[in-house]
PyMOL Python script that loads the backbone (N, CA, C, O; Angstrom):
from pymol import cmd

cmd.read_pdbstr("""\
ATOM      1  N   SER A   1       0.495  -1.470  -0.133  1.00  0.00           N
ATOM      2  CA  SER A   1      -0.154   0.369  -0.128  1.00  0.00           C
ATOM      3  C   SER A   1       0.805   1.457  -0.290  1.00  0.00           C
ATOM      4  O   SER A   1       1.989   1.216  -0.528  1.00  0.00           O
ATOM      5  N   TRP A   2       0.360   2.618  -0.174  1.00  0.00           N
ATOM      6  CA  TRP A   2       0.841   3.616  -0.423  1.00  0.00           C
ATOM      7  C   TRP A   2       1.615   3.792   0.749  1.00  0.00           C
ATOM      8  O   TRP A   2       2.833   3.951   0.663  1.00  0.00           O
ATOM      9  N   GLU A   3       1.001   3.779   1.876  1.00  0.00           N
ATOM     10  CA  GLU A   3       0.984   4.100   3.620  1.00  0.00           C
ATOM     11  C   GLU A   3       2.539   3.186   3.969  1.00  0.00           C
ATOM     12  O   GLU A   3       3.373   3.632   4.757  1.00  0.00           O
ATOM     13  N   LEU A   4       2.718   1.832   3.208  1.00  0.00           N
ATOM     14  CA  LEU A   4       4.331   1.476   3.562  1.00  0.00           C
ATOM     15  C   LEU A   4       5.466   1.866   2.755  1.00  0.00           C
ATOM     16  O   LEU A   4       6.684   1.819   2.928  1.00  0.00           O
ATOM     17  N   ASP A   5       4.372   2.445   1.400  1.00  0.00           N
ATOM     18  CA  ASP A   5       5.298   2.618   0.644  1.00  0.00           C
ATOM     19  C   ASP A   5       6.597   3.620   0.965  1.00  0.00           C
ATOM     20  O   ASP A   5       7.816   3.616   0.794  1.00  0.00           O
ATOM     21  N   ALA A   6       5.380   4.634   1.642  1.00  0.00           N
ATOM     22  CA  ALA A   6       6.045   6.294   2.552  1.00  0.00           C
ATOM     23  C   ALA A   6       6.387   5.703   3.053  1.00  0.00           C
ATOM     24  O   ALA A   6       6.407   4.785   2.232  1.00  0.00           O
ATOM     25  N   LEU A   7       6.798   5.286   3.937  1.00  0.00           N
ATOM     26  CA  LEU A   7       7.575   4.876   5.377  1.00  0.00           C
ATOM     27  C   LEU A   7       9.577   5.054   4.523  1.00  0.00           C
ATOM     28  O   LEU A   7       9.921   5.143   3.345  1.00  0.00           O
ATOM     29  N   GLU A   8      10.181   5.040   5.475  1.00  0.00           N
ATOM     30  CA  GLU A   8      11.576   4.607   5.570  1.00  0.00           C
ATOM     31  C   GLU A   8      11.738   3.696   5.409  1.00  0.00           C
ATOM     32  O   GLU A   8      11.063   2.868   6.020  1.00  0.00           O
ATOM     33  N   PRO A   9      12.835   3.241   4.393  1.00  0.00           N
ATOM     34  CA  PRO A   9      13.333   1.402   5.045  1.00  0.00           C
ATOM     35  C   PRO A   9      13.521   1.198   6.755  1.00  0.00           C
ATOM     36  O   PRO A   9      13.361   0.107   7.303  1.00  0.00           O
ATOM     37  N   LYS A  10      13.881   2.429   7.463  1.00  0.00           N
ATOM     38  CA  LYS A  10      14.412   1.962   8.525  1.00  0.00           C
ATOM     39  C   LYS A  10      13.653   1.978   9.523  1.00  0.00           C
ATOM     40  O   LYS A  10      13.740   1.333  10.568  1.00  0.00           O
ATOM     41  N   THR A  11      12.560   3.063   9.048  1.00  0.00           N
ATOM     42  CA  THR A  11      11.154   3.014  10.110  1.00  0.00           C
ATOM     43  C   THR A  11      10.443   1.346   9.431  1.00  0.00           C
ATOM     44  O   THR A  11      10.153   0.397  10.160  1.00  0.00           O
ATOM     45  N   LEU A  12      10.324   1.360   8.212  1.00  0.00           N
ATOM     46  CA  LEU A  12       9.556  -0.160   8.168  1.00  0.00           C
ATOM     47  C   LEU A  12      10.260  -1.972   9.038  1.00  0.00           C
ATOM     48  O   LEU A  12       9.755  -3.015   9.453  1.00  0.00           O
ATOM     49  N   THR A  13      11.719  -1.343   8.899  1.00  0.00           N
ATOM     50  CA  THR A  13      12.289  -2.520   9.408  1.00  0.00           C
ATOM     51  C   THR A  13      11.950  -2.294  10.701  1.00  0.00           C
ATOM     52  O   THR A  13      11.276  -3.272  11.024  1.00  0.00           O
ATOM     53  N   ASN A  14      12.079  -1.216  12.040  1.00  0.00           N
ATOM     54  CA  ASN A  14      11.889  -1.147  12.721  1.00  0.00           C
ATOM     55  C   ASN A  14      10.304  -1.995  13.594  1.00  0.00           C
ATOM     56  O   ASN A  14      10.118  -2.592  14.654  1.00  0.00           O
ATOM     57  N   LEU A  15       9.438  -1.582  12.387  1.00  0.00           N
ATOM     58  CA  LEU A  15       7.463  -2.221  12.691  1.00  0.00           C
ATOM     59  C   LEU A  15       8.140  -3.586  12.268  1.00  0.00           C
ATOM     60  O   LEU A  15       7.288  -4.163  12.944  1.00  0.00           O
ATOM     61  N   ILE A  16       8.498  -4.080  12.030  1.00  0.00           N
ATOM     62  CA  ILE A  16       8.860  -5.279  11.718  1.00  0.00           C
ATOM     63  C   ILE A  16       9.324  -5.931  13.120  1.00  0.00           C
ATOM     64  O   ILE A  16       8.677  -6.515  13.989  1.00  0.00           O
ATOM     65  N   ILE A  17      10.599  -5.630  13.017  1.00  0.00           N
ATOM     66  CA  ILE A  17      11.526  -6.329  14.251  1.00  0.00           C
ATOM     67  C   ILE A  17      10.795  -6.021  15.680  1.00  0.00           C
ATOM     68  O   ILE A  17      11.206  -6.661  16.648  1.00  0.00           O
ATOM     69  N   GLU A  18       9.322  -4.715  15.948  1.00  0.00           N
ATOM     70  CA  GLU A  18       9.165  -4.796  17.450  1.00  0.00           C
ATOM     71  C   GLU A  18       7.597  -5.898  16.795  1.00  0.00           C
ATOM     72  O   GLU A  18       6.822  -6.235  17.689  1.00  0.00           O
ATOM     73  N   LYS A  19       7.278  -6.324  15.477  1.00  0.00           N
ATOM     74  CA  LYS A  19       5.845  -7.314  15.122  1.00  0.00           C
ATOM     75  C   LYS A  19       6.754  -8.673  15.697  1.00  0.00           C
ATOM     76  O   LYS A  19       6.396  -9.362  16.653  1.00  0.00           O
ATOM     77  N   VAL A  20       7.696  -8.838  15.093  1.00  0.00           N
ATOM     78  CA  VAL A  20       8.128  -9.755  15.776  1.00  0.00           C
ATOM     79  C   VAL A  20       8.804 -10.133  17.216  1.00  0.00           C
ATOM     80  O   VAL A  20       9.154 -11.205  17.709  1.00  0.00           O
ATOM     81  N   ILE A  21       8.826  -9.066  17.577  1.00  0.00           N
ATOM     82  CA  ILE A  21       9.502  -9.435  19.224  1.00  0.00           C
ATOM     83  C   ILE A  21       8.080  -9.504  19.880  1.00  0.00           C
ATOM     84  O   ILE A  21       7.996 -10.522  20.567  1.00  0.00           O
ATOM     85  N   ASN A  22       6.989  -8.786  19.891  1.00  0.00           N
ATOM     86  CA  ASN A  22       6.134  -8.709  20.111  1.00  0.00           C
ATOM     87  C   ASN A  22       5.425 -10.266  19.881  1.00  0.00           C
ATOM     88  O   ASN A  22       5.215 -10.843  20.949  1.00  0.00           O
ATOM     89  N   HIS A  23       5.012 -11.052  18.607  1.00  0.00           N
ATOM     90  CA  HIS A  23       5.102 -11.966  18.581  1.00  0.00           C
ATOM     91  C   HIS A  23       5.465 -13.307  19.818  1.00  0.00           C
ATOM     92  O   HIS A  23       4.889 -14.241  20.376  1.00  0.00           O
ATOM     93  N   ARG A  24       6.716 -12.689  19.768  1.00  0.00           N
ATOM     94  CA  ARG A  24       8.114 -13.666  20.011  1.00  0.00           C
ATOM     95  C   ARG A  24       7.418 -13.948  21.536  1.00  0.00           C
ATOM     96  O   ARG A  24       7.145 -15.077  21.944  1.00  0.00           O
ATOM     97  N   ASP A  25       7.180 -12.653  22.317  1.00  0.00           N
ATOM     98  CA  ASP A  25       6.741 -12.796  23.443  1.00  0.00           C
ATOM     99  C   ASP A  25       5.426 -13.128  23.648  1.00  0.00           C
ATOM    100  O   ASP A  25       4.875 -12.967  24.737  1.00  0.00           O
ATOM    101  N   ASP A  26       4.942 -13.532  22.780  1.00  0.00           N
ATOM    102  CA  ASP A  26       3.313 -13.554  23.035  1.00  0.00           C
ATOM    103  C   ASP A  26       3.371 -15.302  22.892  1.00  0.00           C
ATOM    104  O   ASP A  26       2.622 -15.932  23.639  1.00  0.00           O
ATOM    105  N   ILE A  27       4.029 -15.868  22.184  1.00  0.00           N
ATOM    106  CA  ILE A  27       4.376 -17.380  22.667  1.00  0.00           C
ATOM    107  C   ILE A  27       5.041 -17.247  23.187  1.00  0.00           C
ATOM    108  O   ILE A  27       4.470 -16.230  23.581  1.00  0.00           O
ATOM    109  N   LEU A  28       6.170 -17.253  23.898  1.00  0.00           N
ATOM    110  CA  LEU A  28       6.597 -17.525  25.375  1.00  0.00           C
ATOM    111  C   LEU A  28       6.096 -17.259  26.693  1.00  0.00           C
ATOM    112  O   LEU A  28       6.334 -17.798  27.774  1.00  0.00           O
ATOM    113  N   TYR A  29       5.104 -15.996  26.253  1.00  0.00           N
ATOM    114  CA  TYR A  29       3.721 -15.468  27.644  1.00  0.00           C
ATOM    115  C   TYR A  29       2.684 -17.129  27.562  1.00  0.00           C
ATOM    116  O   TYR A  29       2.331 -17.610  28.639  1.00  0.00           O
ATOM    117  N   ALA A  30       2.348 -17.752  26.424  1.00  0.00           N
ATOM    118  CA  ALA A  30       1.632 -18.971  26.296  1.00  0.00           C
ATOM    119  C   ALA A  30       2.109 -19.782  26.567  1.00  0.00           C
ATOM    120  O   ALA A  30       1.220 -20.539  26.956  1.00  0.00           O
ATOM    121  N   GLU A  31       3.158 -20.327  26.674  1.00  0.00           N
ATOM    122  CA  GLU A  31       4.255 -21.628  26.947  1.00  0.00           C
ATOM    123  C   GLU A  31       4.226 -21.585  28.637  1.00  0.00           C
ATOM    124  O   GLU A  31       4.039 -22.498  29.441  1.00  0.00           O
ATOM    125  N   ARG A  32       4.520 -19.981  28.867  1.00  0.00           N
ATOM    126  CA  ARG A  32       5.044 -20.438  30.165  1.00  0.00           C
ATOM    127  C   ARG A  32       3.543 -20.621  31.269  1.00  0.00           C
ATOM    128  O   ARG A  32       3.400 -21.040  32.418  1.00  0.00           O
ATOM    129  N   GLU A  33       2.582 -20.058  30.208  1.00  0.00           N
ATOM    130  CA  GLU A  33       0.755 -19.989  31.189  1.00  0.00           C
ATOM    131  C   GLU A  33       0.321 -21.556  30.850  1.00  0.00           C
ATOM    132  O   GLU A  33      -0.823 -21.804  31.231  1.00  0.00           O
ATOM    133  N   ARG A  34       0.984 -22.623  30.233  1.00  0.00           N
ATOM    134  CA  ARG A  34       0.452 -23.512  29.824  1.00  0.00           C
ATOM    135  C   ARG A  34       1.115 -24.461  31.239  1.00  0.00           C
ATOM    136  O   ARG A  34       0.454 -25.102  32.055  1.00  0.00           O
ATOM    137  N   GLN A  35       2.853 -24.262  31.176  1.00  0.00           N
ATOM    138  CA  GLN A  35       3.527 -25.131  31.549  1.00  0.00           C
ATOM    139  C   GLN A  35       3.277 -24.609  33.890  1.00  0.00           C
ATOM    140  O   GLN A  35       3.524 -25.348  34.844  1.00  0.00           O
ATOM    141  N   LEU A  36       2.869 -23.500  33.898  1.00  0.00           N
ATOM    142  CA  LEU A  36       1.862 -22.815  34.873  1.00  0.00           C
ATOM    143  C   LEU A  36       0.596 -24.081  35.621  1.00  0.00           C
ATOM    144  O   LEU A  36       0.551 -24.777  36.636  1.00  0.00           O
ATOM    145  N   ALA A  37      -0.239 -23.842  34.485  1.00  0.00           N
ATOM    146  CA  ALA A  37      -0.894 -24.904  34.406  1.00  0.00           C
ATOM    147  C   ALA A  37      -0.838 -26.656  35.114  1.00  0.00           C
ATOM    148  O   ALA A  37      -1.260 -27.227  36.119  1.00  0.00           O
ATOM    149  N   ASN A  38      -0.122 -26.971  34.000  1.00  0.00           N
ATOM    150  CA  ASN A  38       0.420 -28.119  34.207  1.00  0.00           C
ATOM    151  C   ASN A  38       1.225 -28.045  35.546  1.00  0.00           C
ATOM    152  O   ASN A  38       0.574 -28.859  36.201  1.00  0.00           O
ATOM    153  N   ASP A  39       1.985 -27.707  36.190  1.00  0.00           N
ATOM    154  CA  ASP A  39       2.516 -27.267  37.103  1.00  0.00           C
ATOM    155  C   ASP A  39       1.679 -27.498  38.355  1.00  0.00           C
ATOM    156  O   ASP A  39       1.890 -28.081  39.418  1.00  0.00           O
ATOM    157  N   MET A  40       0.734 -26.881  37.880  1.00  0.00           N
ATOM    158  CA  MET A  40      -0.802 -26.400  39.311  1.00  0.00           C
ATOM    159  C   MET A  40      -1.317 -27.889  39.100  1.00  0.00           C
ATOM    160  O   MET A  40      -1.993 -28.264  40.058  1.00  0.00           O
ATOM    161  N   THR A  41      -1.209 -28.594  38.348  1.00  0.00           N
ATOM    162  CA  THR A  41      -2.556 -29.841  38.704  1.00  0.00           C
ATOM    163  C   THR A  41      -1.378 -31.122  38.808  1.00  0.00           C
ATOM    164  O   THR A  41      -1.761 -32.171  39.327  1.00  0.00           O
ATOM    165  N   LYS A  42      -0.112 -31.039  38.368  1.00  0.00           N
ATOM    166  CA  LYS A  42       0.928 -32.008  39.046  1.00  0.00           C
ATOM    167  C   LYS A  42       0.671 -32.227  40.409  1.00  0.00           C
ATOM    168  O   LYS A  42       0.283 -33.248  40.979  1.00  0.00           O
ATOM    169  N   LEU A  43       1.087 -30.540  41.066  1.00  0.00           N
ATOM    170  CA  LEU A  43       0.693 -30.514  42.660  1.00  0.00           C
ATOM    171  C   LEU A  43      -0.314 -30.438  43.411  1.00  0.00           C
ATOM    172  O   LEU A  43      -0.227 -30.541  44.635  1.00  0.00           O
ATOM    173  N   ASP A  44      -1.668 -30.202  42.632  1.00  0.00           N
ATOM    174  CA  ASP A  44      -3.270 -30.312  43.082  1.00  0.00           C
ATOM    175  C   ASP A  44      -3.385 -32.290  43.547  1.00  0.00           C
ATOM    176  O   ASP A  44      -3.782 -32.851  44.568  1.00  0.00           O
ATOM    177  N   LYS A  45      -2.705 -32.940  41.948  1.00  0.00           N
ATOM    178  CA  LYS A  45      -2.512 -34.468  42.407  1.00  0.00           C
ATOM    179  C   LYS A  45      -1.528 -34.861  43.757  1.00  0.00           C
ATOM    180  O   LYS A  45      -2.006 -35.462  44.719  1.00  0.00           O
ATOM    181  N   ILE A  46      -0.437 -34.541  43.713  1.00  0.00           N
ATOM    182  CA  ILE A  46       0.550 -34.614  44.999  1.00  0.00           C
ATOM    183  C   ILE A  46      -0.433 -34.293  46.216  1.00  0.00           C
ATOM    184  O   ILE A  46      -0.376 -35.004  47.219  1.00  0.00           O
ATOM    185  N   ILE A  47      -1.479 -33.058  46.126  1.00  0.00           N
ATOM    186  CA  ILE A  47      -1.399 -32.748  47.391  1.00  0.00           C
ATOM    187  C   ILE A  47      -3.048 -33.867  48.049  1.00  0.00           C
ATOM    188  O   ILE A  47      -3.354 -34.161  49.205  1.00  0.00           O
ATOM    189  N   THR A  48      -3.720 -34.195  46.783  1.00  0.00           N
ATOM    190  CA  THR A  48      -4.860 -34.872  47.182  1.00  0.00           C
ATOM    191  C   THR A  48      -4.212 -36.170  47.426  1.00  0.00           C
ATOM    192  O   THR A  48      -4.399 -36.583  48.570  1.00  0.00           O
ATOM    193  N   ASN A  49      -3.364 -37.075  46.522  1.00  0.00           N
ATOM    194  CA  ASN A  49      -2.346 -37.417  47.386  1.00  0.00           C
ATOM    195  C   ASN A  49      -2.486 -38.073  48.780  1.00  0.00           C
ATOM    196  O   ASN A  49      -3.077 -39.051  49.239  1.00  0.00           O
ATOM    197  N   LEU A  50      -1.621 -37.030  49.277  1.00  0.00           N
ATOM    198  CA  LEU A  50      -1.296 -36.869  50.551  1.00  0.00           C
ATOM    199  C   LEU A  50      -1.966 -36.925  51.334  1.00  0.00           C
ATOM    200  O   LEU A  50      -1.770 -37.680  52.286  1.00  0.00           O
ATOM    201  N   LYS A  51      -3.282 -35.951  51.211  1.00  0.00           N
ATOM    202  CA  LYS A  51      -4.352 -36.159  52.006  1.00  0.00           C
ATOM    203  C   LYS A  51      -5.227 -37.389  52.269  1.00  0.00           C
ATOM    204  O   LYS A  51      -6.238 -37.282  52.963  1.00  0.00           O
ATOM    205  N   THR A  52      -4.723 -38.973  51.536  1.00  0.00           N
ATOM    206  CA  THR A  52      -5.495 -39.953  51.731  1.00  0.00           C
ATOM    207  C   THR A  52      -4.524 -40.765  51.923  1.00  0.00           C
ATOM    208  O   THR A  52      -4.750 -41.949  52.173  1.00  0.00           O
TER     209      THR A  52
END
""", "prot")
cmd.dss("prot")
cmd.show_as("cartoon", "prot")
cmd.util.cbc("prot")
cmd.orient("prot")
C-alpha cells in the first residue's frame, strides 16, 4: 500500500522487528502459562495423594 511505500526503510524495519518481538513474547507467555497450568495440576495431584 502507499502507506508502506511512504515509510523510510529504517522505520519499516523497526516496525517489523517490533512485531516479531511482540509475537515471540506472546508465544513465550502462552508457553509459560501452559507450563504453570501443568505444574498446578501436578501439585493438586500431590496434595490429593497426601490427603488419602
